Backbone bond lengths (Angstrom), bond angles and torsions (degrees), N, CA, C in turn:
res aa  C-N    CA-C-N  psi(-1)  N-CA   C-N-CA  omega(-1)  CA-C   N-CA-C  phi
1 M - - - 1.455 - - 1.525 108.11 -
2 S 1.296 118.00 132.48 1.457 120.64 -178.89 1.529 111.36 -87.78
3 A 1.309 114.16 157.11 1.468 120.74 178.12 1.519 107.97 -70.48
4 P 1.335 116.57 147.42 1.472 119.48 177.86 1.527 111.27 -64.14
5 R 1.327 115.36 145.31 1.452 119.54 176.08 1.524 109.78 -67.74
6 P 1.330 116.66 142.87 1.471 118.93 174.87 1.528 110.30 -65.80
7 I 1.322 115.54 152.83 1.449 120.86 177.77 1.517 107.90 -82.85
8 S 1.305 116.21 123.80 1.483 122.73 -177.67 1.536 110.21 -104.03
9 E 1.287 115.40 170.16 1.477 120.41 174.87 1.519 110.04 -61.23
10 D 1.328 117.44 -35.77 1.460 120.92 176.48 1.524 111.26 -61.35
11 D 1.331 116.11 -39.38 1.490 119.64 177.65 1.518 109.03 -64.80
12 L 1.303 117.58 -42.71 1.479 120.70 -178.46 1.543 110.01 -63.61
13 Q 1.299 117.73 -43.64 1.475 120.51 179.42 1.524 109.98 -66.13
14 A 1.338 118.02 -40.30 1.477 121.11 176.92 1.511 110.07 -64.19
15 Y 1.316 118.45 -34.45 1.459 122.48 176.39 1.521 110.37 -62.30
16 V 1.329 116.24 -45.32 1.459 121.54 177.34 1.536 109.82 -61.24
17 D 1.329 116.57 -42.05 1.480 120.74 -178.65 1.517 112.84 -78.87
18 Q 1.306 117.75 -5.68 1.469 123.38 -179.77 1.516 112.79 58.39
19 V 1.328 115.70 46.39 1.459 120.63 -179.83 1.548 113.49 -118.29
20 L 1.328 116.83 6.14 1.447 120.25 177.00 1.524 110.26 -80.01
21 D 1.367 116.26 152.40 1.464 117.88 172.69 1.536 107.03 -69.74
22 A 1.310 116.31 163.96 1.465 122.25 -173.20 1.528 112.38 -57.03
23 G 1.328 118.35 -40.88 1.463 121.95 -179.33 1.505 111.57 -64.64
24 R 1.320 116.29 -46.40 1.484 119.25 -178.55 1.544 109.19 -69.97
25 Q 1.312 117.35 -37.34 1.463 121.76 176.51 1.518 110.48 -55.20
26 A 1.352 116.90 -43.91 1.438 121.39 -179.96 1.532 111.49 -68.31
27 E 1.311 117.14 -37.44 1.481 121.25 176.66 1.509 111.44 -62.54
28 V 1.321 116.83 -42.66 1.473 120.65 178.60 1.528 109.27 -67.00
29 A 1.319 117.89 -42.85 1.459 120.31 177.65 1.537 111.29 -58.77
30 D 1.306 117.45 -41.43 1.472 121.30 177.65 1.520 109.46 -63.62
31 Y 1.313 116.72 -43.65 1.472 121.21 177.61 1.521 111.10 -58.19
32 L 1.307 115.52 -44.87 1.463 120.23 -178.89 1.527 111.50 -64.31
33 R 1.322 117.88 -35.56 1.480 120.54 176.21 1.521 111.59 -62.72
34 L 1.324 116.53 -31.78 1.463 121.76 -179.70 1.543 113.66 -86.94
35 H 1.334 116.51 -13.06 1.466 121.23 -174.91 1.534 108.13 -129.58
36 P 1.334 117.42 78.52 1.475 121.24 -173.33 1.536 113.97 -60.74
37 E 1.323 118.05 -32.69 1.462 119.09 179.45 1.530 111.44 -65.11
38 T 1.316 115.59 -43.53 1.465 120.65 176.75 1.522 109.25 -67.08
39 A 1.314 117.63 -38.72 1.466 120.86 178.69 1.515 111.70 -60.40
40 R 1.340 117.56 -39.31 1.469 120.26 177.83 1.514 110.99 -64.57
41 R 1.339 117.57 -39.97 1.436 121.29 178.26 1.552 109.70 -64.58
42 I 1.305 117.13 -44.96 1.452 120.54 -179.34 1.518 111.11 -67.42
43 D 1.340 117.71 -36.91 1.462 120.74 174.57 1.536 110.92 -59.46
44 G 1.324 116.16 -38.91 1.469 119.37 176.53 1.531 111.69 -62.47
45 Y 1.357 116.02 -41.67 1.443 119.97 178.64 1.551 110.96 -64.61
46 I 1.317 115.81 -39.44 1.465 119.68 179.94 1.522 108.81 -66.99
47 A 1.304 119.12 -41.45 1.462 121.77 177.70 1.542 110.35 -62.51
48 Q 1.303 116.02 -41.35 1.477 119.40 177.84 1.526 110.56 -65.29
49 R 1.321 117.91 -42.58 1.467 121.88 176.12 1.516 111.15 -57.56
50 D 1.316 117.56 -46.76 1.424 121.65 -179.03 1.545 111.78 -64.99
51 A 1.327 116.69 -39.42 1.470 120.71 178.90 1.531 109.51 -65.31
52 L 1.306 117.59 -42.41 1.475 120.12 179.35 1.523 111.00 -64.97
53 R 1.317 116.02 -42.27 1.464 119.00 178.30 1.514 112.32 -61.73
54 A 1.340 116.03 -40.37 1.474 121.15 178.64 1.514 110.26 -66.57
55 A 1.320 116.75 -42.09 1.466 120.99 -177.04 1.517 111.43 -66.76
56 F 1.295 117.82 -37.11 1.455 122.66 -175.65 1.519 115.06 -98.85
57 S 1.310 117.75 -1.57 1.466 118.70 -176.97 1.542 112.89 -63.20
58 P 1.360 118.58 -35.21 1.483 115.98 177.34 1.540 112.45 -62.76
59 I 1.313 116.49 -34.12 1.469 118.76 178.12 1.530 111.34 -74.28
60 A 1.336 115.04 -42.45 1.456 119.41 179.91 1.522 112.01 -64.87
61 D 1.311 117.80 -31.76 1.443 122.50 -179.10 1.542 114.00 -85.23
62 A 1.320 116.16 -10.57 1.466 120.61 -178.01 1.528 109.24 -71.10
63 P 1.348 116.46 145.80 1.474 118.88 177.79 1.539 109.65 -66.01
64 I 1.290 114.78 151.07 1.489 121.07 177.66 1.507 107.29 -79.04
65 P 1.350 117.61 128.62 1.464 120.68 179.75 1.528 109.79 -62.29
66 P 1.328 117.50 146.50 1.477 120.57 -176.94 1.543 112.48 -65.89
67 E 1.317 118.05 -27.76 1.460 117.36 -177.04 1.469 110.52 -87.15
């Protein structure tokens, strides 16, 4: 059995973007439970992501003009 891969900044950003596979997502979540300072930073990124999605959803949901 191999040792688990360390959690990198790329993993953290992929966690925020919700693009990790389920196993890696769980590993990052476990890491964040053990590292509260990093978890606070990532929570801030998630809040910012959600705010941006909410702010731009009317534009993203608008139909594309024919021209």
